[in-house]
N, C-alpha and C positions, 0 to 999 in steps of 0.2 A: 291591649294594643290600641293605639290611637288611630282614628281614621284620617288623620291629617288636619290641617287648619280648617276651621269653620268660620262662619260669618262673625261670630263674637271676637275672633282673633283680629279682625280688620276694622272693627267699629270702635269709636272713641269710648273709653271706659270699659271695653270688653263686653258690651251688652248687645242684645238684639237691637235692630234699628227700625223704628217707626217714625216717619216724619209726619208732622201735622201742620195744617194751614187752614185758613178760612174761619168763618163764624157761622153760627146757626142762622138759617133763613127765618124770616118772619112767618108766622103762622099763615097758611093759605097762599104763600108765594108760589108761583109756578116753578116746577122742578125741571132741571135740564135733563134731556134725554141722553141715551148712550152715544149717539152720533156727535153731540156737542162735546161730550167728555173725551171721546176718542180724538176729536179734532184738537182739543187742548193738549192731550198727551203727545200728539204728533208734532208739536212745536218743540219738543225736547229731543236733543241730539246728544249722543255720546261724543265728547269733544275729539275723540280719535277716529271716529267712523262717520262718514258723510251720509248716514241714513238715520231717520228718526227711530226712537226706541220702540215704537209700536210695530213698525215694519221689521225691526230686528227680532221681534218675538220676545222682548223682555217683559212685556205686560202679560201676566198669567191670569189675572182675575180683576174684574171691575164690578163692584156691587153698589147700586144706588138705592138709598132708602127713600121712603115716602116723604121724609122731611128734607130731602136734598143732600143728606150726608153721603159721602162717597168713600168707599173702602177699596183700596187697590193693593194687589199683591204683585210684586215685580221682582225680577232677578237682574243680574248683570252677566256679561259675557264670561267673566272669570272672577273668582274670589279676590284676587289681588288687583282688581281694577282700581286705577288711581282716583276715580271719582266715587268710590263705594260709599263714602260718607256724605256726598253732596247730591248724588242723582235722585234719591227719593225726595229730598226737599225741593229739588227743581220740579219734579212731577207734581208734588203736592201744591206748590205755589201756582203752577200753570193751570191746574184743574180748578183750584179755588178762585181764580180770576174769571171763571166761566159764569155767565149769568145763569141763575137757577141752581147753583151749587152752594151748599152750606159748608159744614166742616169736612175736611178731607184727611184721611189717614192713608199713608203709603207704607206698606210693610215690605222690607227687603227679605226675600226668601231664596233658598238654594235647592228646594225640593219641589219639582224635579229639576235636576241640573239643566242649564241652558245648553242647547246644541244648535248648530247651524240649521238643522232641520226645522227649527221653530221660525226661521225667517220667512217672510213673504217672498213670492216669486220676484216682486219688484226689488226687494233688498238683495236677493241673490244675484240678479242681473246687474244692479248698481255696483256690487262689490266683486263681480265676476267670480262668484262662488257657487256654481251650479253644477 
């Protein structure tokens, strides 16, 4: 018995989706901190929701390597989201433009599933969902 549609059903070519952007930092270059990376992520909005994706709770994990490489795991509000194929690329490009960031990988994941409980209080108030 199938569990229903998964991420692969919504991605081009039926594969998992990892978006990549940026280039390696020069050896010894200063590496951006978590605050700068989060600031970049907060510039990305779901086109249907007037709240940035960080406050929506769509960012599950941000790891920064000593070389400035950044790995991000994110989700979407629903598997059928119309920007499923675009949103990870938007995040990867926004983060890659941050000074002190090298290569960026953004992986779209569905586990754990997103719920409105992941939203910040700011997002809940903005969307009147508290």
